[in-house]
PAKOLFI-344597 format. One record per residue (C-alpha): residue in one letter; x, y, z. Coordinates in steps of 0.2 Angstrom, whole numbers, plus 5000, padded with zeros to 4 digits. Example, Ala and Ser with C-alpha at 12.3 -4.5 7.8 and 13.67 -1.06 7.14 Angstrom:
BEGIN
a506249785039
s506849955036
//
This chain:
BEGIN
m479550485027
c479050445009
t478250285006
l478050234988
h476950084984
a477249984968
s475550044961
d476050224964
a477750204955
s477950274938
d478850184924
p480350304926
v480450274944
i480350084942
s481750094929
q482850204940
l482650074954
a483049934943
d484650014937
l485150044956
f484849854960
h485749814944
l487249914949
l487249834966
g487049664958
d488849654953
p489849574966
t491349684964
r490349844965
l489349774980
r491049734989
i491649914985
v490049984992
l490149875008
a491949935010
c491350115011
l489950085024
a490950105040
a491950255036
p492550355022
v493950265013
a495250304999
v495250224982
g496950144986
d496350075002
i494849994994
a495849924981
a497149844993
s495849775005
l494849694990
q496449644981
l495849744965
s496749874954
s496450054958
s495950084941
l494549954942
v493950024959
s493950194952
h492950144937
h491650064948
l491650204960
r491250324945
l489650224941
l489150204959
r489350394962
a488350434946
a486950324953
r487050414970
i487550254979
v489250324985
k489850504988
s491550574987
e492550704997
r494250764992
q495550785006
g497150854999
k497650744985
q496550594990
v494750564987
f493750475000
y492150374997
s490750335008
a488950285007
a487950424999
d486650425014
a485850325027
h484650245015
i486050155006
s486850095022
g485150045029
v484649945014
l486249855013
n486349825032
d484549765032
m484849645018
l486449575026
e485449545042
h484049465031
i485249335023
a486049295040
e484349245047
p484049055050
e482848985038
//
C-alpha cells in the first residue's frame, strides 16, 4: 500500500488530485459515479434512473473515464460503466459513511 503525505506530493500530483475532486464535486457527475458503484450499468439505465438525457450522461462519463474514475466494458452494442477500481468505491463509500455520522 502506498501512503503519500502532503509534504511528499509534487505539484503535478496535487494538481491531478485537485482535478479528480473537481470532477467529483459536480453533483451530476457524482450521482453518475454513485450509480456505477454497485454493478456495471449501461448509459441508458443511468440516464433513466437519474432522469437525465443519455447524451448528457455520455458526456459526463467521457470525462470520468478520462480521469480513471469509471471504466467501460462493451457487451454487444451496449457499453457498461463501473467504478474504475476499489479505491474509487472505497473513497466514495467512506465519505458517504462520514456524512451519515451524527455530529
